[in-house]
N, C-alpha and C positions, 0 to 999 in steps of 0.2 A: 504494500500500500504506500502510495506517495504522500506528499505533504497534505495535511488537512486544513481546512479553513478554521482558524482558532475561534471565530465567532460562533460557529455551529458545531464544533467538535463534541461539546457536551450540551446539556439542556440550556436552551436560550429563550424559553418562554416563561410565563408566570408560574411561580410556586403557589401552592394552596396554603392558606393560613393553617397553622397546626401548633398550638401552644402546649408546652410541656413544663412541668416543674423542674427546677434546677436539681441535678446537673444535666438532665436531658439524656435520652437514650436513642442510639442510632437505629436499633432494630424496630423502633416505633415510627421512624420518619418515612415520609412519602414525598418525593422519591428518596430512596436511601442514597447517601453520598457514595460516590465511587472512590474507594480507597485503594484501588489497585488489586483487589481480590482476583480479578480476571484480567484486567487491562494492563497491569504493570509487568514488564518483562525484564528480568535481571540479566546481568552480563558478568557475574563473578567478581565484581569490584570490591566486595567485602568478604571474600572467601575465608571462612573460619574466624572471622571477627566475633567479638563478644560485646553485646550492646545492651544498655539499659535505657528504656523509654518510659517517661512518665506521661500520663494522659494517653496511654496506648490503646485504650478500648475503643475509641471512636475518633472521627474527624482526622485532623492532620497527624496526630500522634499515632493513630491506627495505621494511616497510610505510610508513615515513616517506618513503623515496625514491620509492616508487610514488605516494603521495599528492601529493608535491610536483610530480611530472611531470603527474599528472592535473589539478593546479591550474594548470598552464601553465609550469612551471619546467624549465630544463635542469639536469642533475644529474651530479656526479662521485661515483662510488662507490669507497670504500676498503674493503678486505677482505684477509684473509690469502691468499697464493698458493694454498694447498690448497683454498680455497673457490671456485675459479674456476667450477665448474659452476653453483653457486647464483647467482653474480654474473652469469653469462651469461644466466640466466633473467630476472633483473631487468632487464638491459639490453634484452632483447627486449620486455618489457612496456613499458618507458619509450619505446622507439622506436616502438612501435605507437600511442602517443599523439601522435606527431609531434614529440616533444621529443628533445633531444640527451642521450645517456648516454655518459659517459667512465669507463672502468675503470682504477683505479690500485691494483694490489695492493701490499701492504707491511705491515710489522709496526709498529704504533704504539708499541710499547715502545722503539723506536729513536728517540732524541731528534732526530737530524738528519733522519730520515725525515719527522717531523711538520712541520718547517720546509719541507722540499722539497715535501711534499704540498700545503700551502696555496699555495705559489708555483705549482706545476704546475696546481692546480685553477683558480687565478686566470687563468693564461695560457691554459689550454684553453677556458675559458668566456668569457674576455674581461671578467672581473670576478667579484665574489663578493658576494652579498646575505645569505647565511646559511651558517653552519657548524653542522652538527648532529652531536654527538658521542655515538655509541651503543655503539661497540665496548666489550666488557666481558669479564671473566673471573670465573667463579664455580665454586668447587669445595668441596663439603661435606666435613666430617669429623665422626665420631660424638662426639668429645670433644676437649678442648684439646690433648691429646698427639698428635693426628693432624696438627696444623698445624705447619709448619716456617717458619723464617725465610725460606727461599727462596720458599716459597709466598706468604707475606705480601708479599714484595718484588714477585713477579710480579703479584699482584693489584693492588697500588698502581701499578706500572709500566704496567699495562694500563688501569686504570679512572680513575686520578687524574692522573698525570703528563702524559698527552697533552693534557688540558684546559689545563694550565698552559703547555705548549710551544706549543699551537695559539693560545692567547690572545696569547702573545708575538709570534708570527708575524702574527696577524690585524691588529695595530696598523698594519702596513705596507700592508695590502691592503683592509681593510674601511673603507667610507666612512660618514658619518652616514646613518642610516636602516637600516643593516645590523644583523644580530643573530647571537648565538651561543646555541644551545640545547644544554644538557647533558642527560644521562640519569642520574638518581639512582635511588631505589627506596624502596618502603615499608620496606625493610630499614634505611634510614638513620634511620628513626624507631622501628621495632619490630624490633630485631635478633634473629635466631634464633641459638640456641647452636651450631648446626652450621655457621654461616656467619660466624664471628668476623671474618675479614679482609675478606670481601665487604661485610658490613654496615658495618664501620668505613670502608671506602673510599667507600661511598655517602653516609655522613654527611659525609665530607670533601668530596665533590662538592657537597653542598648548601651548605656553608660557602664553598667556593671560588666557586660561582656567585654568591652574594650579595656577596662581596668584590669580584669582578670587575665586577659591576653597579655598584658604588659608584664604581670608577675609570672605567669605560667610559661611564657616563652623560654625563660631561663631553665625550665624543667623539661623542655621538649614537648610540652603539651599545648595543643592549639585550642583556641576558644573563639567561636564564631556564632553568628545569629542569623536566623531566617525571619524575614518580616513579611508575613502574608497580608494580602488585602482581603476583600470579601470572599470567603469560602463557605460553601454549603456544609453545615455541620450542626450537631446538637447545641452548640454554643449559641447559635442564632435564634433557635426556636424556643429556648428555655430562659428568655429574658435578655438575651444579648441585643435584640432588636425589638422595636414595637411590632406587634402583629400586623399593623397597617403597612409596615415596610416589607413584610415577607414576600408578597406576590412579586414585586419588582426588585427583590434583593439582588444587588450586584449589577443591575442593568445600566447604572450610570457610569460604569467603567468604559474606557475607550473600546474594549472588546465587546461590550454590551451584554455581559452575563456574569454570574458568579462563577468562581473557580470551583473545581472539584478537588478534594484533598490529594488525589493521585497526581495532580498537576503541580503540587507544591514539593514533592519529594526529591526532585533533582538536586536542589541545593543541599538538602540533608545528606544525601549520598555523597555528593562532592566533598562536603566539609569533613565527613568521616573517613573518606578513602585516601589512598595515596595520591590520587589526582589533585587533592587539595593540600599537598604537603607544604606549600609555601603560602597558605592562606591562614591568617590568624588576625583577630581583632576586626573582622569584616562583618558587614550586614548585607545579606542578599535579599532584595525585595522580590516578591512574586505577587503582583497587584493587578494584573489585567490591564496594565497601562497607566494606573494612577502614579503620578510622579512623586518621588520623595526627595527631600533636600539633603 
């Protein structure tokens, strides 16, 4: 098959409204996001790598985990206990590739859990070559009065603190050649008024990624970030967007549609692989044409 028109490669018509409670479940979505279960083809770029992915049950984290396995890696998936059904689906896909999948449910807002997660992943896989941090929280409000201190804290405790805690733990387990990949967002550059806390947390991730890369370069460990734009995932239908915005979600991009998670995995694979050996402190945007500064 030759080159495909990016405007119509995936769904380019309206989505139906479909509200779920946080954290949202992929198996209940219609249509289900394409996370590469069938569409991603690996090329052995991560053969026998050992990977840890947070938020690996659905959306972009799920797509990254599946891509890693199809590229030849064994994968530990972290997710909330309530997301077990989605996580089991990912495990099945990974195991069909002939790779190992280990499920470790738990809440990354808990500091000690992050330390334990890295240690357990290392022990389960017999090493760690990459830690990919995707787990995130996003909740819109119509104006500034809808945001609370508690919500700001929850957003930063989910999106930012685990990167710091994981990086602290990683120094004990990651060897030269390993890498850490964070997940920022176009919101870190072009913040929306309805996402004050989320946008601020994503800007913080960009800064933290760059500062960690400065310290970890001396250890031979690369640290980079992927900055997605509007991607179809449970994050959007569980409070990340107003229901009124769901039907035309992503259609304001230059390509005229929302992205599917499988379209975001290229930078994750690049950052983790030897092809990215001279990449550190970088942010790779995948936005459907939305420009970032």
